[in-house]
C-alpha positions as CSV (number, residue, x, y, z in Angstrom):
1,X,-6.9,-0.4,50.9
2,X,-3.6,-0.7,52.7
3,X,-2.6,-4.3,53.4
4,X,-0.3,-5.2,56.2
5,X,2.2,-7.9,55.1
6,X,2.9,-9.4,58.6
7,X,0.6,-12.4,57.9
8,X,0.2,-12.3,54.1
9,X,1.6,-15.3,52.3
10,X,1.1,-16.8,48.9
11,X,1.7,-20.5,49.1
12,X,0.6,-22.4,46.1
13,X,2.0,-25.6,47.6
14,X,-1.0,-25.8,49.9
15,X,-3.7,-25.5,47.3
16,X,-6.6,-27.9,47.7
17,X,-8.4,-29.5,50.7
18,X,-7.4,-32.9,52.0
19,X,-9.6,-35.3,53.8
20,X,-9.4,-34.9,57.6
21,X,-7.5,-37.6,59.5
22,X,-9.5,-39.2,62.2
23,X,-7.9,-39.2,65.6
24,X,-9.0,-40.6,69.0
25,X,-10.3,-38.0,71.5
26,X,-8.1,-36.9,74.4
27,X,-8.5,-39.0,77.5
28,X,-9.6,-36.0,79.5
29,X,-11.2,-32.7,78.8
30,X,-8.2,-30.7,80.2
31,X,-7.5,-27.6,78.2
32,X,-5.1,-28.0,75.3
33,X,-1.4,-27.8,76.2
34,X,-0.7,-25.7,73.1
35,X,-2.7,-22.8,71.9
36,X,-2.4,-24.1,68.3
37,X,-2.8,-27.9,68.7
38,X,-6.1,-28.0,66.8
39,X,-6.5,-31.8,66.7
40,X,-5.3,-32.5,70.2
41,X,-2.5,-34.9,69.2
42,X,0.1,-33.1,71.3
43,X,1.9,-31.4,68.4
44,X,1.7,-27.7,67.6
45,X,0.0,-27.0,64.3
46,X,0.8,-24.2,61.8
47,X,-1.9,-21.6,60.9
48,X,-1.1,-18.9,58.4
49,X,-2.9,-16.5,56.1
50,X,-2.6,-16.3,52.4
51,X,-4.1,-16.4,49.0
52,X,-3.8,-20.2,48.7
53,X,-6.9,-21.1,46.6
54,X,-8.8,-19.3,43.8
55,X,-11.4,-18.5,46.4
56,X,-8.9,-16.4,48.4
57,X,-6.8,-14.9,45.6
58,X,-9.2,-12.0,45.2
59,X,-8.4,-10.7,48.7
60,X,-11.4,-12.5,50.3
61,X,-8.8,-14.4,52.3
62,X,-7.8,-18.0,53.1
63,X,-6.6,-19.6,56.3
64,X,-4.1,-22.4,55.7
65,X,-3.3,-25.1,58.3
66,X,-0.4,-27.5,58.3
67,X,-0.9,-30.1,61.0
68,X,2.2,-30.8,63.1
69,X,4.0,-34.2,63.5
70,X,6.9,-35.5,65.5
71,X,9.3,-34.2,62.7
72,X,7.6,-30.8,62.2
73,X,5.1,-29.4,59.8
74,X,4.7,-32.5,57.7
75,X,1.1,-33.4,58.4
76,X,-2.0,-33.0,56.3
77,X,-2.9,-29.6,54.9
78,X,-6.2,-27.8,55.2
79,X,-7.6,-24.6,53.7
80,X,-10.5,-22.7,55.2
81,X,-12.4,-19.8,53.6
82,X,-15.7,-18.2,54.3
83,X,-17.2,-20.6,51.7
84,X,-16.1,-23.6,53.8
85,X,-18.9,-25.6,55.5
86,X,-19.9,-24.1,58.9
87,X,-18.0,-20.8,58.5
88,X,-20.2,-17.7,58.7
89,X,-20.1,-15.3,55.8
90,X,-19.3,-15.6,52.1
91,X,-16.1,-15.0,50.2
92,X,-16.2,-11.5,49.0
93,X,-13.5,-9.2,47.5
94,X,-11.3,-7.6,50.1
95,X,-12.8,-9.2,53.2
96,X,-9.3,-10.1,54.4
97,X,-10.4,-13.3,56.0
98,X,-7.4,-14.6,58.0
99,X,-5.6,-11.2,58.0
100,X,-5.4,-11.6,61.8
101,X,-5.6,-14.8,63.9
102,X,-5.1,-15.9,67.5
103,X,-5.2,-19.4,68.9
104,X,-6.5,-20.7,72.3
105,X,-8.6,-23.5,73.7
106,X,-11.6,-21.1,74.1
107,X,-14.1,-23.7,75.2
108,X,-11.6,-25.8,77.2
109,X,-12.4,-29.1,75.6
110,X,-8.8,-30.2,75.0
111,X,-8.6,-28.9,71.4
112,X,-7.1,-25.5,70.5
113,X,-9.4,-23.3,68.6
114,X,-8.7,-20.4,66.1
115,X,-10.1,-16.9,66.2
116,X,-10.0,-15.5,62.7
117,X,-10.9,-12.0,61.6
118,X,-12.2,-10.6,58.3
119,X,-11.6,-7.0,59.0
120,X,-12.9,-5.9,55.6
121,X,-16.3,-7.7,55.9
122,X,-19.3,-5.6,54.9
123,X,-22.3,-6.0,57.2
124,X,-25.5,-4.8,55.7
125,X,-24.9,-1.2,54.5
126,X,-21.9,-0.8,56.7
127,X,-18.8,-1.1,54.6
128,X,-15.8,-2.7,56.2
129,X,-17.5,-3.2,59.6
130,X,-15.4,-6.3,60.0
131,X,-16.1,-9.6,61.6
132,X,-14.5,-12.3,63.9
133,X,-15.3,-16.0,64.1
134,X,-13.9,-18.8,66.3
135,X,-13.2,-21.9,64.4
136,X,-13.4,-24.9,66.7
137,X,-10.8,-27.6,67.1
138,X,-11.6,-31.3,67.2
139,X,-10.0,-34.7,66.8
140,X,-10.2,-34.2,63.1
141,X,-8.9,-30.7,63.2
142,X,-10.6,-27.3,62.7
143,X,-14.2,-27.2,61.6
144,X,-17.4,-25.1,62.2
145,X,-17.3,-21.7,63.7
146,X,-19.2,-19.2,65.9
147,X,-19.3,-15.5,65.4
148,X,-17.9,-13.1,68.1
149,X,-20.4,-10.3,68.8
150,X,-19.3,-6.9,67.6
151,X,-20.2,-4.6,70.6
152,X,-19.5,-1.4,68.6
153,X,-20.6,-2.0,65.0
154,X,-19.8,0.9,62.7
155,X,-18.9,1.6,59.1
156,X,-15.2,1.4,58.4
157,X,-14.6,0.0,61.9
158,X,-12.6,-2.9,60.6
159,X,-13.4,-5.1,63.6
160,X,-10.6,-7.6,63.9
161,X,-7.8,-5.5,62.3
162,X,-5.7,-7.3,64.9
163,X,-6.3,-10.0,67.5
164,X,-4.6,-11.4,70.6
165,X,-5.4,-13.9,73.3
166,X,-4.5,-14.0,76.9
167,X,-5.8,-14.5,80.4
168,X,-6.2,-10.8,81.0
169,X,-8.1,-11.1,84.3
170,X,-6.2,-14.1,85.7
171,X,-9.2,-16.4,86.1
172,X,-7.6,-19.2,84.2
173,X,-9.7,-18.8,81.0
174,X,-8.6,-17.4,77.7
175,X,-9.9,-13.9,76.8
176,X,-9.8,-12.2,73.5
177,X,-8.5,-8.7,72.6
178,X,-9.5,-7.2,69.3
179,X,-9.2,-3.9,67.5
180,X,-12.3,-2.1,66.4
181,X,-12.3,1.4,64.9
182,X,-8.6,1.7,65.9
183,X,-9.5,1.0,69.6
184,X,-8.8,-2.1,71.7
185,X,-11.6,-4.1,73.1
186,X,-11.1,-7.0,75.6
187,X,-13.7,-9.9,75.8
188,X,-13.6,-11.3,79.3
189,X,-15.7,-14.3,79.9
190,X,-16.7,-17.6,78.3
191,X,-16.6,-18.7,74.7
192,X,-18.7,-21.7,73.6
193,X,-20.1,-22.9,70.4
194,X,-23.4,-21.2,71.4
195,X,-21.7,-17.8,71.7
196,X,-19.9,-15.5,74.1
197,X,-21.1,-14.6,77.6
198,X,-19.2,-12.1,79.7
199,X,-18.1,-8.5,79.6
200,X,-16.4,-6.4,77.0
201,X,-14.0,-3.7,78.2
202,X,-13.2,-0.8,75.9
203,X,-9.6,0.4,76.3
204,X,-10.1,4.0,75.3
205,X,-7.1,6.2,74.7
206,X,-8.0,9.5,73.1
207,X,-4.3,10.0,72.1
208,X,-3.9,6.7,70.2
209,X,-5.1,5.2,67.0
210,X,-4.3,1.5,67.5
211,X,-2.8,-0.8,64.8
212,X,-1.3,-3.8,66.6
213,X,-1.7,-5.9,69.8
214,X,0.8,-7.9,71.7
215,X,0.4,-10.0,74.8
216,X,2.6,-11.5,77.5
217,X,3.4,-11.4,81.2
218,X,5.4,-8.2,81.8
219,X,4.8,-8.4,85.6
220,X,5.0,-11.5,87.7
221,X,1.3,-11.8,88.5
222,X,-0.9,-14.5,87.0
223,X,-2.7,-12.2,84.5
224,X,-1.7,-11.5,81.0
225,X,-0.7,-8.0,80.1
226,X,-1.5,-6.2,76.8
227,X,0.6,-3.8,74.7
228,X,-1.3,-1.7,72.1
229,X,0.8,-0.1,69.3
230,X,-0.4,2.8,67.3
231,X,-0.2,6.4,66.3
232,X,0.1,8.8,69.2
233,X,-0.7,12.5,69.1
234,X,2.4,14.4,70.1
235,X,2.9,18.1,70.9
236,X,3.9,18.8,67.3
237,X,3.0,15.8,65.2
238,X,1.8,12.2,65.3
239,X,4.4,9.6,66.2
240,X,4.4,5.8,66.9
241,X,3.8,4.7,70.4
242,X,3.4,1.5,72.5
243,X,0.8,1.6,75.3
244,X,1.1,-0.8,78.2
245,X,-2.2,-2.1,79.8
246,X,-1.7,-4.3,82.9
247,X,-3.9,-7.3,83.3
248,X,-5.8,-8.2,86.5
249,X,-9.3,-8.2,87.9
250,X,-9.4,-4.7,86.6
251,X,-7.4,-3.8,83.5
252,X,-5.0,-0.9,84.5
253,X,-4.0,1.7,81.9
254,X,-0.3,2.3,82.1
255,X,2.4,4.3,80.4
256,X,3.0,4.9,76.7
257,X,6.4,4.6,75.1
258,X,7.0,6.9,72.2
259,X,9.2,5.1,69.6
260,X,11.1,8.3,68.5
261,X,10.2,11.3,66.6
262,X,9.0,11.5,63.0
263,X,5.9,10.4,61.2
264,X,3.7,7.5,62.4
265,X,4.8,4.1,61.1
266,X,2.9,2.0,63.7
267,X,1.5,-0.4,61.1
268,X,5.1,-1.6,60.5
269,X,6.0,-2.2,64.1
270,X,6.3,-5.9,65.0
271,X,6.0,-6.6,68.7
272,X,6.8,-9.7,70.9
273,X,7.0,-10.2,74.7
274,X,9.5,-12.6,76.3
275,X,11.7,-12.8,79.4
276,X,15.0,-12.4,77.7
277,X,17.1,-12.2,80.9
278,X,15.0,-14.7,83.0
279,X,14.4,-12.3,85.8
280,X,10.7,-13.3,85.9
281,X,9.5,-10.2,84.1
282,X,8.5,-10.1,80.4
283,X,10.4,-7.7,78.2
284,X,8.7,-6.0,75.3
285,X,10.6,-6.2,72.0
286,X,9.5,-3.7,69.4
287,X,10.8,-4.1,65.8
288,X,11.0,-0.5,64.5
289,X,12.2,-0.7,60.9
290,X,12.1,3.0,60.2
291,X,14.1,4.1,63.3
292,X,16.4,6.7,61.9
293,X,15.6,5.4,58.5
294,X,17.7,2.4,59.2
295,X,15.9,0.2,61.7
296,X,16.3,-0.9,65.3
297,X,14.8,-3.2,67.9
298,X,13.7,-1.4,71.1
299,X,13.5,-3.6,74.2
300,X,11.2,-2.1,76.9
301,X,12.3,-4.0,80.1
302,X,9.6,-5.6,82.3
303,X,9.2,-4.9,86.0
304,X,6.9,-5.4,89.0
305,X,4.7,-2.5,88.1
306,X,5.1,-2.7,84.3
307,X,7.8,-1.8,81.8
308,X,10.7,0.5,82.6
309,X,13.9,1.4,80.8
310,X,14.6,0.9,77.1
311,X,17.5,-0.8,75.4
312,X,18.1,-0.1,71.7
313,X,19.8,-2.7,69.4
314,X,20.7,-2.0,65.8
315,X,23.3,-3.1,63.3
316,X,25.7,-0.6,64.9
317,X,25.5,-2.5,68.2
318,X,28.7,-4.4,69.1
319,X,28.5,-8.0,67.9
320,X,25.7,-7.5,65.4
321,X,26.9,-8.1,61.8
322,X,26.9,-5.4,59.3
323,X,26.3,-1.7,59.8
324,X,23.2,0.4,60.1
325,X,22.3,1.9,56.7
326,X,19.4,3.8,55.4
327,X,16.7,1.4,54.0
328,X,18.0,-1.7,55.8
329,X,14.7,-2.0,57.7
330,X,16.3,-3.9,60.6
331,X,13.5,-5.1,62.8
332,X,10.9,-5.3,60.1
333,X,10.0,-8.8,61.3
334,X,10.9,-10.3,64.7
335,X,10.2,-13.7,66.3
336,X,11.0,-15.3,69.7
337,X,12.3,-18.8,70.4
338,X,15.1,-20.5,72.3
339,X,17.4,-21.6,69.5
340,X,20.2,-23.2,71.6
341,X,18.1,-24.6,74.5
342,X,19.9,-22.6,77.2
343,X,16.6,-21.4,78.8
344,X,16.9,-17.8,77.5
345,X,14.5,-16.7,74.8
346,X,16.3,-15.5,71.6
347,X,15.1,-13.1,69.0
348,X,15.2,-13.5,65.2
349,X,15.4,-10.1,63.5
350,X,14.9,-9.5,59.7
351,X,16.6,-6.8,57.8
352,X,14.8,-7.3,54.4
353,X,16.2,-4.1,52.9
354,X,19.8,-5.1,53.3
355,X,21.8,-4.5,50.1
356,X,24.3,-7.2,49.4
357,X,26.8,-7.8,46.6
358,X,25.3,-5.1,44.4
359,X,21.8,-6.6,44.9
360,X,19.3,-4.1,46.3
361,X,17.1,-5.3,49.1
362,X,18.6,-8.8,49.0
363,X,17.7,-9.1,52.7
364,X,19.3,-10.8,55.8
365,X,18.4,-12.3,59.1
366,X,20.0,-11.8,62.6
367,X,19.6,-14.0,65.7
368,X,20.1,-12.0,68.9
369,X,20.8,-14.1,72.0
370,X,19.0,-13.8,75.3
371,X,21.2,-13.9,78.4
372,X,21.4,-12.8,82.0
373,X,22.1,-9.3,80.6
374,X,19.1,-9.5,78.3
375,X,19.2,-9.3,74.5
376,X,22.7,-8.2,73.3
377,X,24.8,-8.4,70.2
378,X,27.1,-11.0,71.9
379,X,27.2,-14.4,70.0
380,X,24.6,-13.1,67.5
381,X,24.2,-14.9,64.2
382,X,23.8,-13.7,60.7
383,X,22.3,-15.4,57.6
384,X,21.6,-14.3,54.0
385,X,21.2,-16.1,50.8
386,X,24.9,-16.3,50.2
387,X,25.7,-17.9,53.6
388,X,27.3,-21.3,53.4
389,X,24.7,-24.0,53.2
390,X,21.8,-21.7,52.4
391,X,20.3,-22.7,49.0
392,X,19.8,-20.1,46.2
393,X,21.8,-17.0,45.9
394,X,21.6,-13.2,46.3
395,X,18.9,-11.6,44.3
396,X,17.7,-8.0,44.1
397,X,14.3,-7.4,45.9
398,X,14.3,-10.9,47.4
399,X,13.9,-9.3,50.9
400,X,15.2,-12.5,52.6
401,X,13.6,-12.5,56.1
402,X,10.4,-10.7,55.2
403,X,8.7,-13.9,56.3
404,X,10.2,-15.6,59.4
405,X,9.3,-17.5,62.5
406,X,11.2,-19.2,65.3
407,X,9.4,-22.5,66.4
408,X,10.5,-25.7,68.1
409,X,8.9,-27.8,65.4
410,X,10.0,-31.3,66.6
411,X,9.9,-30.9,70.4
412,X,13.6,-31.3,70.8
413,X,13.9,-28.1,72.9
414,X,15.6,-26.1,70.1
415,X,13.7,-23.5,68.2
416,X,14.1,-23.8,64.4
417,X,14.3,-20.8,62.1
418,X,11.6,-20.8,59.3
419,X,12.5,-18.2,56.7
420,X,11.2,-17.8,53.1
421,X,10.2,-21.4,52.7
422,X,13.3,-22.8,54.4
423,X,13.7,-24.5,57.8
424,X,17.0,-24.1,59.5
425,X,17.5,-26.3,62.6
426,X,18.3,-25.1,66.1
427,X,21.2,-26.7,67.9
428,X,23.2,-26.2,71.1
429,X,25.4,-23.7,69.2
430,X,22.4,-21.9,67.7
431,X,20.9,-22.0,64.2
432,X,22.8,-24.2,61.8
433,X,22.8,-24.2,58.0
434,X,23.5,-27.9,58.0
435,X,20.6,-30.0,56.7
436,X,18.3,-27.2,55.6
437,X,14.9,-28.4,54.6
438,X,12.2,-26.8,52.4
439,X,9.1,-25.6,54.3
440,X,5.7,-24.9,52.9
441,X,5.3,-21.8,55.0
442,X,7.5,-19.5,57.1
443,X,4.9,-16.9,58.1
444,X,2.6,-18.9,60.4
445,X,0.9,-17.7,63.6
446,X,3.5,-17.1,66.3
């Protein structure tokens, strides 16, 4: 079975299960401020997928949690598998538990919850039907879970191949989008520990085989919009496409952007939505590592009726370090955060196939700055393992940047860069290599 590496991480540092820390309950039952504050203490927590324990090393899957503190991901650590108390199912080879995750306060009790998929789950005689559970937050963290009903069960359906959360109908409650049989389904309604009540909308697109989901507010209305990335049937061959679906009382099927000619590589496209120029409309950033064999980031600009024109950024763009070369895979991973606290979202871009100093696939990371003009190469930053202050050195096949996230981990307003078990702090001048710290993970949920 093909395994996507977007959320796969081996982190032996987190082996074992620690005793939950008891915390007082929030004073009110207002929804959690952060979609990943699982214990309601006001700090974002860090959920990631990986083969952390023996139970998950066979492909059955493990979800790791690092609880946040005032100084970042320094709290207790927790591992959850399908053998954990209160979690439906059993650890089985190739279940892929934790392959896709999405956080939200689904039952609006003040604690964020975590939707977790096991897309390879066998159900009865149906191989790889897939399954999704919601693991519930509490003052002591994540525990117990409720299954999400599969409204279209089928063999090889891989229910939960990808997940995303948003308020798609604008009613103020979190909804869940999930892939099933390469088709997007949106669960609109109410999630409780007793189950789901509401409607399920199938977003059928006869010309697309879906692989990824991304959410954000592309238009200025209150509803969350959805982008579905997958293989699109063209006039001559199958290509990679991004399909825009507008949120609202009725989900509106919009236009599809084709990401260039050539074979479909949709499973490699990383997608984020952010308002890079602060005009009120979310822009869709699509990391396309196989564009022209070299890589690029395509920015599909948001507007009042949905996305419009497209800007292309590569290592040939003015201000971006290096030059575009075959195999660089620029855009293989992308992540959004405001690294210099100027109010404009910035974009971290990995180029894990970058050859440096005679070392094949040593890897590098770029930081593209948001501005009134949107994402540009102006004032962009560049880091690799030979950059001053970065520990280690250049190594072949290290693929620096293959695992990266931007996250304001200490609530100082500056997004920090987490990359390959390192934490590089954000400052008023951008990411700094001064005072780099080790990090237990750099591939946690966005």
